[in-house]
DRENTORKOL-3810 file (N, C-alpha, C; in nm, 4 decimals):
REM DRENTORKOL-3810
@n.u->1.6534; n.v->0.3110; n.w->0.9088; ca.u->1.5093; ca.v->0.3259; ca.w->0.9148; c.u->1.4467; c.v->0.2527; c.w->0.7952
@n.u->1.3525; n.v->0.1639; n.w->0.8242; ca.u->1.2833; ca.v->0.0886; ca.w->0.7194; c.u->1.1744; c.v->0.1765; c.w->0.6595
@n.u->1.1645; n.v->0.1744; n.w->0.5271; ca.u->1.0656; ca.v->0.2552; ca.w->0.4566; c.u->0.9710; c.v->0.1648; c.w->0.3793
@n.u->0.8422; n.v->0.1940; n.w->0.3854; ca.u->0.7417; ca.v->0.1213; ca.w->0.3091; c.u->0.7066; c.v->0.2026; c.w->0.1856
@n.u->0.6875; n.v->0.1325; n.w->0.0749; ca.u->0.6548; ca.v->0.1994; ca.w->-0.0510; c.u->0.5151; c.v->0.1582; c.w->-0.0947
@n.u->0.4316; n.v->0.2569; n.w->-0.1240; ca.u->0.2985; ca.v->0.2335; ca.w->-0.1783; c.u->0.2952; c.v->0.2972; c.w->-0.3157
@n.u->0.2311; n.v->0.2277; n.w->-0.4088; ca.u->0.2189; ca.v->0.2824; ca.w->-0.5437; c.u->0.0721; c.v->0.2891; c.w->-0.5799
@n.u->0.0271; n.v->0.4063; n.w->-0.6176; ca.u->-0.1098; ca.v->0.4270; ca.w->-0.6628; c.u->-0.1019; c.v->0.4860; c.w->-0.8025
@n.u->-0.1590; n.v->0.4090; n.w->-0.8986; ca.u->-0.1424; ca.v->0.4414; ca.w->-1.0391; c.u->0.0074; c.v->0.4470; c.w->-1.0671
@n.u->0.0587; n.v->0.5596; n.w->-1.1099; ca.u->0.2018; ca.v->0.5693; ca.w->-1.1398; c.u->0.2784; c.v->0.6509; c.w->-1.0366
@n.u->0.2146; n.v->0.6807; n.w->-0.9255; ca.u->0.2775; ca.v->0.7651; ca.w->-0.8239; c.u->0.3194; c.v->0.6813; c.w->-0.7025
@n.u->0.4436; n.v->0.6986; n.w->-0.6580; ca.u->0.4953; ca.v->0.6259; ca.w->-0.5430; c.u->0.4893; c.v->0.7123; c.w->-0.4180
@n.u->0.4540; n.v->0.6467; n.w->-0.3063; ca.u->0.4497; ca.v->0.7130; ca.w->-0.1775; c.u->0.5390; c.v->0.6362; c.w->-0.0815
@n.u->0.6249; n.v->0.7046; n.w->-0.0091; ca.u->0.7152; ca.v->0.6427; ca.w->0.0865; c.u->0.6773; c.v->0.6888; c.w->0.2265
@n.u->0.6697; n.v->0.5928; n.w->0.3193; ca.u->0.6433; ca.v->0.6286; ca.w->0.4584; c.u->0.7350; c.v->0.5463; c.w->0.5485
@n.u->0.7736; n.v->0.6031; n.w->0.6618; ca.u->0.8545; ca.v->0.5252; ca.w->0.7562; c.u->0.7727; c.v->0.4098; c.w->0.8128
@n.u->0.8305; n.v->0.2909; n.w->0.8198; ca.u->0.7604; ca.v->0.1713; ca.w->0.8681; c.u->0.7078; c.v->0.1911; c.w->1.0094
@n.u->0.7808; n.v->0.2610; n.w->1.0935; ca.u->0.7371; ca.v->0.2781; ca.w->1.2321; c.u->0.6132; c.v->0.3669; c.w->1.2451
@n.u->0.5748; n.v->0.4336; n.w->1.1373; ca.u->0.4528; ca.v->0.5147; ca.w->1.1440; c.u->0.3262; c.v->0.4280; c.w->1.1381
@n.u->0.3413; n.v->0.3012; n.w->1.0968; ca.u->0.2281; ca.v->0.2082; ca.w->1.0952; c.u->0.2300; c.v->0.1253; c.w->1.2239
@n.u->0.1831; n.v->0.1838; n.w->1.3291; ca.u->0.1837; ca.v->0.1144; ca.w->1.4575; c.u->0.0518; c.v->0.0437; c.w->1.4852
@n.u->-0.0500; n.v->0.0734; n.w->1.4113; ca.u->-0.1819; ca.v->0.0125; ca.w->1.4290; c.u->-0.2019; c.v->-0.0970; c.w->1.3250
@n.u->-0.3039; n.v->-0.1812; n.w->1.3458; ca.u->-0.3321; ca.v->-0.2884; ca.w->1.2504; c.u->-0.4274; c.v->-0.2428; c.w->1.1402
@n.u->-0.4706; n.v->-0.1177; n.w->1.1464; ca.u->-0.5565; ca.v->-0.0635; ca.w->1.0409; c.u->-0.5369; c.v->0.0876; c.w->1.0321
@n.u->-0.5775; n.v->0.1413; n.w->0.9185; ca.u->-0.5743; ca.v->0.2857; ca.w->0.9007; c.u->-0.6823; c.v->0.3242; c.w->0.8017
@n.u->-0.7165; n.v->0.4510; n.w->0.7992; ca.u->-0.8215; ca.v->0.4983; ca.w->0.7100; c.u->-0.7602; c.v->0.5801; c.w->0.5975
@n.u->-0.8016; n.v->0.5491; n.w->0.4749; ca.u->-0.7567; ca.v->0.6220; ca.w->0.3568; c.u->-0.8625; c.v->0.7257; c.w->0.3238
@n.u->-0.8204; n.v->0.8496; n.w->0.3047; ca.u->-0.9124; ca.v->0.9561; ca.w->0.2682; c.u->-0.9202; c.v->0.9628; c.w->0.1158
@n.u->-1.0131; n.v->0.8874; n.w->0.0591; ca.u->-1.0291; ca.v->0.8790; ca.w->-0.0853; c.u->-1.1129; c.v->0.9960; c.w->-0.1363
@n.u->-1.1029; n.v->1.0226; n.w->-0.2650; ca.u->-1.1818; ca.v->1.1292; ca.w->-0.3271; c.u->-1.3315; c.v->1.1036; c.w->-0.3101
@n.u->-1.3751; n.v->0.9781; n.w->-0.3316; ca.u->-1.5173; ca.v->0.9450; ca.w->-0.3218; c.u->-1.5644; c.v->0.9346; c.w->-0.1775
@n.u->-1.4885; n.v->0.8609; n.w->-0.0960; ca.u->-1.5228; ca.v->0.8448; ca.w->0.0454; c.u->-1.4062; c.v->0.7778; c.w->0.1159
@n.u->-1.3928; n.v->0.7998; n.w->0.2444; ca.u->-1.2861; ca.v->0.7321; ca.w->0.3184; c.u->-1.3135; c.v->0.5819; c.w->0.3264
@n.u->-1.2081; n.v->0.5024; n.w->0.3341; ca.u->-1.2242; ca.v->0.3582; ca.w->0.3535; c.u->-1.1126; c.v->0.3075; c.w->0.4436
@n.u->-1.1436; n.v->0.1981; n.w->0.5116; ca.u->-1.0518; ca.v->0.1410; ca.w->0.6089; c.u->-0.9659; c.v->0.0324; c.w->0.5440
@n.u->-0.8385; n.v->0.0323; n.w->0.5768; ca.u->-0.7457; ca.v->-0.0715; ca.w->0.5337; c.u->-0.7014; c.v->-0.1446; c.w->0.6597
@n.u->-0.7176; n.v->-0.2772; n.w->0.6589; ca.u->-0.6773; ca.v->-0.3586; ca.w->0.7729; c.u->-0.5583; c.v->-0.4437; c.w->0.7334
@n.u->-0.4567; n.v->-0.4420; n.w->0.8157; ca.u->-0.3360; ca.v->-0.5204; ca.w->0.7905; c.u->-0.3535; c.v->-0.6558; c.w->0.8582
@n.u->-0.3475; n.v->-0.7615; n.w->0.7780; ca.u->-0.3656; ca.v->-0.8973; ca.w->0.8290; c.u->-0.2306; c.v->-0.9679; c.w->0.8320
@n.u->-0.1996; n.v->-1.0292; n.w->0.9436; ca.u->-0.0752; ca.v->-1.1048; ca.w->0.9552; c.u->-0.0807; c.v->-1.2335; c.w->0.8739
@n.u->-0.1963; n.v->-1.3006; n.w->0.8783; ca.u->-0.2102; ca.v->-1.4301; ca.w->0.8120; c.u->-0.3357; c.v->-1.4294; c.w->0.7262
@n.u->-0.3203; n.v->-1.3976; n.w->0.5994; ca.u->-0.4364; ca.v->-1.3908; ca.w->0.5105; c.u->-0.4992; c.v->-1.5287; c.w->0.4915
@n.u->-0.4199; n.v->-1.6346; n.w->0.5028; ca.u->-0.4750; ca.v->-1.7686; ca.w->0.4853; c.u->-0.5790; c.v->-1.8002; c.w->0.5929
@n.u->-0.5576; n.v->-1.7532; n.w->0.7152; ca.u->-0.6550; ca.v->-1.7755; ca.w->0.8222; c.u->-0.7832; c.v->-1.6968; c.w->0.7965
@n.u->-0.7706; n.v->-1.5767; n.w->0.7453; ca.u->-0.8878; ca.v->-1.4947; ca.w->0.7120; c.u->-0.9688; c.v->-1.5627; c.w->0.6023
@n.u->-0.9014; n.v->-1.6107; n.w->0.4994; ca.u->-0.9695; ca.v->-1.6788; ca.w->0.3889; c.u->-1.0389; c.v->-1.8060; c.w->0.4359
@n.u->-0.9732; n.v->-1.8819; n.w->0.5191; ca.u->-1.0318; ca.v->-2.0059; ca.w->0.5696; c.u->-1.1624; c.v->-1.9773; c.w->0.6442
@n.u->-1.1629; n.v->-1.8741; n.w->0.7256; ca.u->-1.2837; ca.v->-1.8361; ca.w->0.7997; c.u->-1.3941; c.v->-1.7929; c.w->0.7040
@n.u->-1.3613; n.v->-1.7109; n.w->0.6059; ca.u->-1.4612; ca.v->-1.6654; ca.w->0.5094; c.u->-1.5204; c.v->-1.7820; c.w->0.4306
@n.u->-1.4378; n.v->-1.8764; n.w->0.3903; ca.u->-1.4855; ca.v->-1.9912; ca.w->0.3138; c.u->-1.5783; c.v->-2.0794; c.w->0.3967
@n.u->-1.5477; n.v->-2.0970; n.w->0.5235; ca.u->-1.6317; ca.v->-2.1792; ca.w->0.6109; c.u->-1.7680; c.v->-2.1151; c.w->0.6336
@n.u->-1.7725; n.v->-1.9818; n.w->0.6378; ca.u->-1.8955; ca.v->-1.9103; ca.w->0.6692; c.u->-1.9843; c.v->-1.8883; c.w->0.5474
@n.u->-1.9352; n.v->-1.9160; n.w->0.4280; ca.u->-2.0067; ca.v->-1.8797; ca.w->0.3060; c.u->-2.0743; c.v->-1.9986; c.w->0.2405
@n.u->-2.1987; n.v->-1.9756; n.w->0.1980; ca.u->-2.2726; ca.v->-2.0754; ca.w->0.1206; c.u->-2.2222; c.v->-2.0762; c.w->-0.0236
@n.u->-2.1982; n.v->-1.9602; n.w->-0.0754; ca.u->-2.1501; ca.v->-1.9420; ca.w->-0.2131; c.u->-2.0306; c.v->-1.8478; c.w->-0.2054
@n.u->-1.9208; n.v->-1.8868; n.w->-0.2645; ca.u->-1.8003; ca.v->-1.8045; ca.w->-0.2561; c.u->-1.7631; c.v->-1.7496; c.w->-0.3923
@n.u->-1.7626; n.v->-1.6179; n.w->-0.4013; ca.u->-1.7151; ca.v->-1.5466; ca.w->-0.5190; c.u->-1.6030; c.v->-1.4559; c.w->-0.4721
@n.u->-1.5032; n.v->-1.4372; n.w->-0.5561; ca.u->-1.3882; ca.v->-1.3578; ca.w->-0.5160; c.u->-1.3615; c.v->-1.2477; c.w->-0.6170
@n.u->-1.3549; n.v->-1.1253; n.w->-0.5682; ca.u->-1.3138; ca.v->-1.0090; ca.w->-0.6468; c.u->-1.1777; c.v->-0.9693; c.w->-0.5910
@n.u->-1.0749; n.v->-0.9785; n.w->-0.6745; ca.u->-0.9390; ca.v->-0.9570; ca.w->-0.6256; c.u->-0.8543; c.v->-0.8860; c.w->-0.7300
@n.u->-0.7630; n.v->-0.8050; n.w->-0.6830; ca.u->-0.6686; ca.v->-0.7365; ca.w->-0.7691; c.u->-0.5795; c.v->-0.8396; c.w->-0.8394
@n.u->-0.5550; n.v->-0.8181; n.w->-0.9670; ca.u->-0.4737; ca.v->-0.9120; ca.w->-1.0459; c.u->-0.3347; c.v->-0.9320; c.w->-0.9853
@n.u->-0.2746; n.v->-0.8251; n.w->-0.9378; ca.u->-0.1390; ca.v->-0.8346; ca.w->-0.8837; c.u->-0.1388; c.v->-0.9113; c.w->-0.7511
@n.u->-0.2399; n.v->-0.8910; n.w->-0.6704; ca.u->-0.2502; ca.v->-0.9648; ca.w->-0.5438; c.u->-0.2713; c.v->-1.1127; c.w->-0.5741
@n.u->-0.3586; n.v->-1.1415; n.w->-0.6704; ca.u->-0.3855; ca.v->-1.2805; ca.w->-0.7072; c.u->-0.2594; c.v->-1.3475; c.w->-0.7627
@n.u->-0.1822; n.v->-1.2752; n.w->-0.8408; ca.u->-0.0589; ca.v->-1.3321; ca.w->-0.8958; c.u->0.0381; c.v->-1.3720; c.w->-0.7835
@n.u->0.0383; n.v->-1.2951; n.w->-0.6783; ca.u->0.1293; ca.v->-1.3207; ca.w->-0.5666; c.u->0.0752; c.v->-1.4253; c.w->-0.4688
@n.u->-0.0571; n.v->-1.4221; n.w->-0.4438; ca.u->-0.1182; ca.v->-1.5085; ca.w->-0.3424; c.u->-0.2188; c.v->-1.6079; c.w->-0.4002
@n.u->-0.2188; n.v->-1.6278; n.w->-0.5306; ca.u->-0.3175; ca.v->-1.7135; ca.w->-0.5951; c.u->-0.3292; c.v->-1.8525; c.w->-0.5363
@n.u->-0.2194; n.v->-1.9067; n.w->-0.4868; ca.u->-0.2219; ca.v->-2.0414; ca.w->-0.4286; c.u->-0.3144; c.v->-2.0507; c.w->-0.3076
@n.u->-0.3427; n.v->-1.9394; n.w->-0.2425; ca.u->-0.4309; ca.v->-1.9402; ca.w->-0.1255; c.u->-0.5783; c.v->-1.9517; c.w->-0.1643
@n.u->-0.6084; n.v->-1.9341; n.w->-0.2925; ca.u->-0.7473; ca.v->-1.9334; ca.w->-0.3382; c.u->-0.7834; c.v->-2.0599; c.w->-0.4146
@n.u->-0.7074; n.v->-2.1646; n.w->-0.3995; ca.u->-0.7303; ca.v->-2.2868; ca.w->-0.4770; c.u->-0.8651; c.v->-2.3523; c.w->-0.4473
@n.u->-0.9250; n.v->-2.3242; n.w->-0.3318; ca.u->-1.0552; ca.v->-2.3823; ca.w->-0.2977; c.u->-1.1697; c.v->-2.3145; c.w->-0.3733
@n.u->-1.1415; n.v->-2.2024; n.w->-0.4368; ca.u->-1.2437; ca.v->-2.1289; ca.w->-0.5110; c.u->-1.2275; c.v->-2.1587; c.w->-0.6596
@n.u->-1.3371; n.v->-2.1964; n.w->-0.7237; ca.u->-1.3337; ca.v->-2.2251; ca.w->-0.8670; c.u->-1.2859; c.v->-2.1012; c.w->-0.9440
@n.u->-1.1975; n.v->-2.1190; n.w->-1.0414; ca.u->-1.1531; ca.v->-2.0050; ca.w->-1.1231; c.u->-1.2690; c.v->-1.9308; c.w->-1.1895
@n.u->-1.3810; n.v->-2.0008; n.w->-1.2151; ca.u->-1.4981; ca.v->-1.9365; ca.w->-1.2740; c.u->-1.5644; c.v->-1.8390; c.w->-1.1765
@n.u->-1.5344; n.v->-1.8531; n.w->-1.0482; ca.u->-1.5937; ca.v->-1.7682; ca.w->-0.9457; c.u->-1.4988; c.v->-1.6604; c.w->-0.8959
@n.u->-1.3959; n.v->-1.6322; n.w->-0.9764; ca.u->-1.2969; ca.v->-1.5306; ca.w->-0.9413; c.u->-1.2983; c.v->-1.4216; c.w->-1.0484
@n.u->-1.3139; n.v->-1.2977; n.w->-1.0046; ca.u->-1.3042; ca.v->-1.1833; ca.w->-1.0949; c.u->-1.1734; c.v->-1.1121; c.w->-1.0639
@n.u->-1.0825; n.v->-1.1147; n.w->-1.1604; ca.u->-0.9543; ca.v->-1.0468; ca.w->-1.1450; c.u->-0.9702; c.v->-0.9030; c.w->-1.1941
@n.u->-0.9415; n.v->-0.8105; n.w->-1.1053; ca.u->-0.9595; ca.v->-0.6692; ca.w->-1.1373; c.u->-0.8256; c.v->-0.5969; c.w->-1.1383
@n.u->-0.8199; n.v->-0.4918; n.w->-1.2167; ca.u->-0.7026; ca.v->-0.4046; ca.w->-1.2133; c.u->-0.7383; c.v->-0.2860; c.w->-1.1253
@n.u->-0.6580; n.v->-0.2616; n.w->-1.0243; ca.u->-0.6861; ca.v->-0.1535; ca.w->-0.9294; c.u->-0.6471; c.v->-0.0193; c.w->-0.9904
@n.u->-0.7275; n.v->0.0221; n.w->-1.0880; ca.u->-0.7044; ca.v->0.1502; ca.w->-1.1546; c.u->-0.8247; c.v->0.2406; c.w->-1.1292
@n.u->-0.8060; n.v->0.3675; n.w->-1.1501; ca.u->-0.9171; ca.v->0.4614; ca.w->-1.1335; c.u->-1.0274; c.v->0.4308; c.w->-1.2351
@n.u->-0.9888; n.v->0.3818; n.w->-1.3526; ca.u->-1.0873; ca.v->0.3466; ca.w->-1.4542; c.u->-1.1777; c.v->0.2336; c.w->-1.4048
@n.u->-1.1168; n.v->0.1319; n.w->-1.3425; ca.u->-1.1969; ca.v->0.0199; ca.w->-1.2929; c.u->-1.2897; c.v->0.0646; c.w->-1.1804
@n.u->-1.2473; n.v->0.1617; n.w->-1.1028; ca.u->-1.3284; ca.v->0.2096; ca.w->-0.9904; c.u->-1.4485; c.v->0.2917; c.w->-1.0376
@n.u->-1.4571; n.v->0.3205; n.w->-1.1671; ca.u->-1.5670; ca.v->0.3988; ca.w->-1.2220; c.u->-1.6814; c.v->0.3116; c.w->-1.2722
@n.u->-1.7613; n.v->0.3676; n.w->-1.3600; ca.u->-1.8809; ca.v->0.3012; ca.w->-1.4104; c.u->-1.8548; c.v->0.1693; c.w->-1.4809
@n.u->-1.7508; n.v->0.1629; n.w->-1.5640; ca.u->-1.7214; ca.v->0.0395; ca.w->-1.6366; c.u->-1.6858; c.v->-0.0739; c.w->-1.5410
@n.u->-1.6090; n.v->-0.0437; n.w->-1.4397; ca.u->-1.5727; ca.v->-0.1449; ca.w->-1.3413; c.u->-1.6937; c.v->-0.1915; c.w->-1.2631
@n.u->-1.7815; n.v->-0.0972; n.w->-1.2284; ca.u->-1.9036; ca.v->-0.1332; ca.w->-1.1553; c.u->-1.9907; c.v->-0.2253; c.w->-1.2399
@n.u->-2.0021; n.v->-0.1965; n.w->-1.3689; ca.u->-2.0798; ca.v->-0.2827; ca.w->-1.4582; c.u->-2.0169; c.v->-0.4208; c.w->-1.4705
@n.u->-1.8858; n.v->-0.4258; n.w->-1.4751; ca.u->-1.8158; ca.v->-0.5548; ca.w->-1.4832; c.u->-1.8440; c.v->-0.6384; c.w->-1.3580
@n.u->-1.8401; n.v->-0.5754; n.w->-1.2408; ca.u->-1.8678; ca.v->-0.6463; ca.w->-1.1156; c.u->-2.0131; c.v->-0.6921; c.w->-1.1124
@n.u->-2.1056; n.v->-0.6046; n.w->-1.1502; ca.u->-2.2478; ca.v->-0.6418; ca.w->-1.1511; c.u->-2.2744; c.v->-0.7581; c.w->-1.2457
@n.u->-2.2164; n.v->-0.7535; n.w->-1.3658; ca.u->-2.2317; ca.v->-0.8644; ca.w->-1.4606; c.u->-2.1792; c.v->-0.9948; c.w->-1.4001
@n.u->-2.0654; n.v->-0.9873; n.w->-1.3344; ca.u->-2.0049; ca.v->-1.1037; ca.w->-1.2697; c.u->-2.1007; c.v->-1.1620; c.w->-1.1654
@n.u->-2.1608; n.v->-1.0766; n.w->-1.0834; ca.u->-2.2524; ca.v->-1.1223; ca.w->-0.9785; c.u->-2.3814; c.v->-1.1798; c.w->-1.0367
@n.u->-2.4361; n.v->-1.1148; n.w->-1.1384; ca.u->-2.5605; ca.v->-1.1611; ca.w->-1.2011; c.u->-2.5381; c.v->-1.2951; c.w->-1.2708
@n.u->-2.4261; n.v->-1.3090; n.w->-1.3423; ca.u->-2.3961; ca.v->-1.4349; ca.w->-1.4120; c.u->-2.3842; c.v->-1.5525; c.w->-1.3144
@n.u->-2.3489; n.v->-1.5231; n.w->-1.1907; ca.u->-2.3343; ca.v->-1.6294; ca.w->-1.0908; c.u->-2.4550; c.v->-1.6382; c.w->-0.9982
@n.u->-2.5619; n.v->-1.5719; n.w->-1.0393; ca.u->-2.6920; ca.v->-1.5776; ca.w->-0.9723; c.u->-2.6864; c.v->-1.5405; c.w->-0.8240
@n.u->-2.6100; n.v->-1.4378; n.w->-0.7933; ca.u->-2.6085; ca.v->-1.3858; ca.w->-0.6573; c.u->-2.7434; c.v->-1.3204; c.w->-0.6316
@n.u->-2.8026; n.v->-1.3486; n.w->-0.5183; ca.u->-2.9344; ca.v->-1.2919; ca.w->-0.4897; c.u->-2.9296; c.v->-1.2028; c.w->-0.3665
@n.u->-3.0414; n.v->-1.1358; n.w->-0.3391; ca.u->-3.0455; ca.v->-1.0456; ca.w->-0.2238; c.u->-3.0343; c.v->-1.1219; c.w->-0.0925
@n.u->-3.0548; n.v->-1.2518; n.w->-0.0951; ca.u->-3.0400; ca.v->-1.3333; ca.w->0.0250; c.u->-2.8956; c.v->-1.3709; c.w->0.0556
@n.u->-2.8050; n.v->-1.3454; n.w->-0.0406; ca.u->-2.6646; ca.v->-1.3757; ca.w->-0.0202; c.u->-2.5978; c.v->-1.2605; c.w->0.0530
@n.u->-2.4950; n.v->-1.2923; n.w->0.1280; ca.u->-2.4225; ca.v->-1.1920; ca.w->0.2044; c.u->-2.2870; c.v->-1.1672; c.w->0.1410
@n.u->-2.2520; n.v->-1.0407; n.w->0.1262; ca.u->-2.1202; ca.v->-1.0053; ca.w->0.0765; c.u->-2.0318; c.v->-0.9730; c.w->0.1963
@n.u->-1.9161; n.v->-1.0333; n.w->0.1990; ca.u->-1.8197; ca.v->-1.0067; ca.w->0.3070; c.u->-1.6898; c.v->-0.9611; c.w->0.2428
@n.u->-1.6211; n.v->-0.8781; n.w->0.3156; ca.u->-1.4908; ca.v->-0.8369; ca.w->0.2684; c.u->-1.3856; c.v->-0.8874; c.w->0.3641
@n.u->-1.2751; n.v->-0.9254; n.w->0.3065; ca.u->-1.1662; ca.v->-0.9773; ca.w->0.3890; c.u->-1.0526; c.v->-0.8803; c.w->0.3965
END
């Protein structure tokens, strides 16, 4: 039986691979539930997002970027905010960091934010 391992902060969670039969699932977070979508080909998702966007800014987990950074070569490094997926970042300080990043790049209310 194949087992998938998820790590949140310093805690590991193990689940049987066959329990993930859908392409998405909902996480019941303390603040609010959120949807996680499993993508087979992230490069195709990125290509679509880049084509549809007038201005491209990327907020990405440092560990994900370290693994998949080559897929983001079309985005200027100045337009990438590398975040640590910690509870601290998810709080007020992280929100201020994201807001500063958006303001410095002159994001306006006419711009659309998309998530991939």
